N, C-alpha and C positions, 0 to 999 in steps of 0.2 A: 453492397455498401455504396450509398450515395454520398457525394462529396458536399455535404452540408456542415454547418457549424456543429450540429448535434452528433453527426456521425464521426466527425473529427474528434470531438470530445469523448465519444464512447470507444474509440479505437484502443483495443487491449486494456480497457479500463478495469476489468474485474479479474482478480486472481482467485482461482477456485480453491476454497478452504473447507471442503465438505467433511474432512476428518475432524474438524474443530467444532466446539460448542457454538450455537445450541444444536446444530444438526447431529454432530457426533456419529457420522456414518462409519460403517466398517470400511476398511481399505478396499474390499471387493466392490462394494456399492459405489464408493467415491471415485475410484479409478475408472470403473465402467461408465459412470456419468461423464467423467472428463473426456474419455475417448469418444463418447457420443457427441459432446459439445464441440470437440475438435473437428469432427466430421460434419457438423451442421452448418446451415447458412449463417448462423450467428457467430461462427468461430472467430471472426475478426474483432469481436468485443472481448475475447477471452485472453487472459494472461496465463501465467504458469500455474501448475498444480502445486499447492503448498503442502510440503511434506516434512514432518519432523525427521531429523537425521537418524533417530533411533529406528525408524521404519524403512530405511533405505533398502536394506537387504530383502525385505518382504516384497519388493517390486518385481523380483525375478519372474514370478508367475504371470506377470501382466505385460511384459515388454512386447509380447506378440500382438497386442492391441494397437501398436504404433509401428511406424516405418520411417525410413529416411526422408520420405516425402512429407509425412505428417508425424514428426517426432513427439515423444513425451517431453514436454517442456516443464522444468521444475524450478521451484524456489525452495531451498532447504532451510528449515528453521533450526537454529542451534539450541543448546541447552542453557537453562538459567544457571548462574553461578553467584556465589556469595563473596568472591574475592577476585582480584586480578590474576593471582596465581592459578586459581581453579579455572578461570575463564580461558587462560592461555593453554592449560593442559587439555581441557576438553576440546578446544578449537583445533588443536594439533591432531587429536584423535579423529575428529570429525572430518577434517580435510583429507586425511588418509583414506577414510571410507568413501568420500565423494570422488576422490581421484581414481580409486580402484573401480568404482561403479562406472565412471566415464570411460575408462580404458576397456572395460568389459563389453559395453554396448555401443560404443562409437557413435555414429550419426543417428542412431535410433532414439537417442536421448540428448537433451540439451539442458544443462544445468545453468540457468541464466543468472541466478543470484543466490546469495546466502544472507539470512537474516539472523543477527546475533543480539540477544538481550545483554546489555552491558551490566556489569556488576554495580553495586550501589554507590561506590566511590567514583569520583571524576576520573576518567581513564587517563593513563599516562600515554605519552607519545610512543613509547616502546610497544605497548599493547596495541594501539591503533595501527602502527606500522606492520606488526605481525599479522593482524587480521586482514588488512588491505592488501598486503603483498602476497599472502597465501591465496587469497581469493583471485587476485589478478593473474597469478600463475595459471589458474584454471579457467581464465576468461570469464569470471563471474563478477557481477556487480555485488557490492556489499552494503547492507543497510543495518545500522546499529540502532536498536531500540533504546530510547532514552527514558528511564523511569521517572515518574513524577512523585518524588518522595521528599520527606523532610521539608527543608526550606526550598521549595520546588523552583522558585524563580531563579535564585542564585545557583542551584544545582544544574538546572537546565542551561543557564547562561554559561557557566564554567565548562560544562560538558560540550556544548556547541562550540565554544571557543577552542577547546582542545581538538575537536574534529576539524575546525577551520584551519587551525595551525598545521595539522597534519596535511590537509589537502593543499595548502600553499607550498609545502615542502616536497611533496611526493607526486610522482606521476599517477599512481593509483589513487582513486578517491573513495570517500566514504559518504553515503547518504544517511538520512535520518528516518527511522520508522517510529510512528506515533500510534499508540494503542488508544482507540477511540470508544471503547465499550467493553462489554462482556455479558455475563449471564446474571449479574447482580447490579443493583443501582449504584453501589459504591465503586464499581469498576469503570464507571463512565467519568472521564475528565470533564470539568466544567467548561463552558464556552470561553470563559476567561483564560483557562489554561491552554486550550487548543489555540485560541487567537494569539496568545503570547508565543507559543512554540512556532506557529506558522510565521509570525512577523519576524521572530528571531532567525529562523532559517532563511527567510527572504533576505534579510539584511546581511547575512553571511554567505549568500549564494550556495546554500546547501539543498540538495535534492531531497524530496520527501516521498514516502509512501505511508499508507494508513492500513489499520487492521482492526477488526472487531466492531460490532454494533452498527455497521453502516448498511442495513438491509433496505432502507427506504430513502427516496430522494430528498424528502423534506423533513425537517425536524418535527417530531411528534411525540406525544406521550404514548407509551406502550405498557399495557397492563402486565405483560409477561415479565418485565423487568422492574415494574413499579417506578419508572422514571421516564424522562424524555430522552429519546435516542437522537443522536446527531443525524442529520440528513447528509448523504454523500454529495448531493447537488449543492447544498449549503457550503460544505467544506471545500469543494473544488472551485466553486464560484468565488468564495472568499479568498482562496489562495491565488487564483488567477487575477482577480481584481486587485488584490494586495500587490501583486508583482507589476501589473501594468499601470495602476493608478497611484502607486505608492501610498496605500491607505495606512492610517495609523491603527493601533491595536484596537481601539474602541469601535472603529468602523468595521473592522474584521469581525469583532465579536457581535456587532449588530447583525451582520449577514448570517452568522452562525445561529443566532437566536431566532431568526425569522421563520415563523411557522405558517405564513401565508403563501400558498403555492402561486398565487397570482403575481407575487413580487418577482417571480422568475419567468422569463420569456425566451422563446426559441425563434430564431430567425435564420434565413438561409446563410447569411454571411456573418452572424454574430450570435452570442448568447448574452442575456442581460439580467441584471438584478436592479429593479427599479429604473433609475435613469443612467446607471453605469453599465457599460457593455465591454465585452472582449471579442475581438475579431477571430475569424477562423484561423488566420495565419498566426495570431498570437496564441490561440488555443493549441494548435499543432506543436509549436515550439515549446510551450510550457509543459505540455504532456510528455514530451520527450526528455526534457532536461530538468524540470523542477517538481512537477506533481505527477508522479508516475502512475500510480494505480492504488486500488484498495482491495484488501482480502475480504472475501465473503464466503460463508458456508453455503450460500445459495447463489447460483448463477442466474436462474430464471427470474427470481423475485425482484432484484434490483433493476434488471434490464426491462422487464415487463412493466413495472411500476413507472419507470421513467417514460416509456413509450405511451402509457396510459395518460400520464400528466400532459405530454405533448398533444395527444389527441383531444383531450378535454379543452385545452386552450384553443386549438384549431376549430373545435365545434362552437365555441363561444364567439370566435371571430367570424 
């Protein structure tokens, strides 16, 4: 790992979600892939293995692939719920399973975070306290997935206000997970929606992570989903510049919409979009505190395409 702006940006950038669409790998294939990546020269770019809580017990047969020196690092995804009552009940059950799993395997596993889809209604402080405190007791970070439903601007604002109020009152904090795609065109949020959520989290000092649809660095049309997919470089550059340059929502959206790869440039001490840039020091801080990672069902595709983009720019120069 070289200490350049790009390497700082890529540090633990990709959470491996091989079990999820469109890859839909078996647990055997996905966990063996992850063990290979963890032992490769590119392991520094790799975040946790994303696993539905329902498959936690199935990991027993694969713990031997890992060790205390190179542990199985996990992010556990919770179940969807239709109400706050159901969410609480399911989460309590899930926490018991996660706690027992940690106790069983000790330092061979590290459950770094838990990702919880929030029910459709704006969450109460009571629900958020229960989620955050239970996760904190197991030394896990927690990210709540905010649905884009109904009157989405008001719903997002009220939900983020509730999370912000919780974080201001409690020692344990909650971050925000945004779903940025899927296997169908209608599962992709618009650039307007993504920009609004990112600006809203920036204004409330809420950490973010992303999932789904971020296979490629630059926004582009893809025939397999019959729509334009968000670029992960677009999203992270928009988020980092939003934080350091205090960009308004329309400028964030403009970065998200940019399909011209030459708008993005890589330098030893900074990354840039057109005339705006973010330094290596700023990137390092933001990646740790504000813009953590994105989940991808492929590890090789996004990292290789980003390196190809950098090499193309160097060849031109």
